[in-house]
N, C-alpha and C positions, 0 to 999 in steps of 0.2 A: 740394405736388405735385412730383414729380420731373420735371425738364425733360430733353428729349433732349439728347444731347451736342452735336448740331449740327442746326439747323433745316434741313430739306431743301426746296429750291426745287421748284416744280411741274415745271420742266423736267428735274430730276434723277430724277424718279420714273419707274418703268416702268409707266405707266398705259395702259390701252387707248385708242387713238386713234380707234377706230371702235365702232359698236354691237356689243355682245357677240353672237357667232354660235353659240357652243357652250356646253354646260353648264359646262365648265371656265372659260369666260370669266366667267360669272355668279359662280362660286365665288371668283373673284379680284376681284369688284366689291363693295367695302365697303358702299355703300348697299343693294345687294340683300341682302347677308348680315345687315345690321342690321335691315332691314325683315322679312326672313324670321324671324329670331330673335324680334323684338318681336311679330310676329303669332302665332307659335307659343306664346310665353309668355302672351299675352292670351287665346288660345283655350283653353289648358289651365286657366288661372286662372278664366276665365269659366265653364267646365264645372264646376269644383270649387265655385265660389261659388253657382252656380245651385241646387245642392242645398240651400243655406241661404236661398234666396229673395232674394239680392242680386246685384249685378253689380260689375264692376271699378271703375266710377266711384264707387260707394258706398264700396268698400274704400279707394280712394285718398283720398276725402274724409275718411273716418274717420282714416286714417293721418296726413294732413297736419294735421288738427285736433288729433290727439294730440300731435304734435310742437310745433305753434305755439300751441296753446291756443285762440286766437280768430283768425279771418281774415274778410275780406270775401268775397263770392261770387267777385269777380274774382281775388282772391289764391288762393282754393281752385282755381279753374280753371287758373291759372298753375302752381301747385305740383303739382296732380294731373295736369297735362298733358291737359286736356280743353277743349273749346270752352266759352266762357262760357255760351251758351244751354243746353248740356247740364248744366253745373254748376248753373245756376240751377234747372232742372227737378228735378235730383237733390236739391238742398238742400230744395226745397219738399216733395218726397216724404219726405225724411229728417225734416223738422220734423213732418210729419203722423204719422210712425211713432214719434216721440219719441226719435230717435237724436241729434238736434242741436236747439239752440235759437237763435233770433235774439235779439240784444240791441243796445242802443245803447251805443256805446263811452263809457266814463266820461270819457275825455280829449278827445273830439270828438263832440258831440251829432249831427253830420251823418253820422257813420260807423256803418253797420249791420254788425255782426259776427255771425258764426256760431260757436258753441262746442259741444263735445261734451256730451251728457248722460251721467249714469251708465249708462243703458241703451246708449248708443252706444259708450262705452268698454268695456262688458262684451261687446258684440258683436265689437268689434275684438279683444279678448283671446281670445274663442272662435275667431275665424277665423284669427288669426295663425299657428297651427301649419300651416295650408294654405300660407301664404306660405313658411314655413320649409321645408316638404317640397318645394315647387316649386323653391325656391332651391337646395336640396341636389341635386336632380335636374339643375338647370342647370349647377352647378359640379363635379359628380361627376368625379373623375379628373384635375382640373386643379390643378397645383401652386400653392401659395399665392403664390409669387413671380410666376408668370404672371398670376394674378388681379390682383395689384397693378398690373402693367404694363397690363393691359386697363383697369382702373378709371382709372388715371392718363391713359391715352390717350383714353378716352371723355370724361373731364372736359376735356381739352385741346380735343377736337373740339367739345364743347358751347360752350366759350369761343370757338372759331374761328367758329362760326355766329352769334355775337352774343347767345347766351343769357346772362342774368345768373347770379349765384350760385344754387345749388340750395338 
């Protein structure tokens, strides 16, 4: 990850010192913009996925299981950025639908893991073009060098708030 040339102290920044009072103030407030973008992304994706009878949490669980092969429910919740109770209910539903399977870890008999079934992987492959389409819409017209800066900056912010590696 590229580091900024010089770390900027909080006092050096031109940040609002009062509650935003105008729309332009909100447009300069990073948490507002991140939340707005995240909500819009989730709404659009949810709409597109509902046509296939699933939601964002199912797609996230399928995606992280595809990458990691097997995970506990707590790990799925962490990687998929959902509450543990939501992840647990979602995994129960996915087991019933035959998208994932529960198993005891070979290396630790106390560890209950979840893994993709062939049906779950097939669904992920079927739905992935929706992700690609939404991602293309998101980054349309933004130069590659700017996208790299945004990604590096977001990873640095995730680190700043104490999140572990993704």
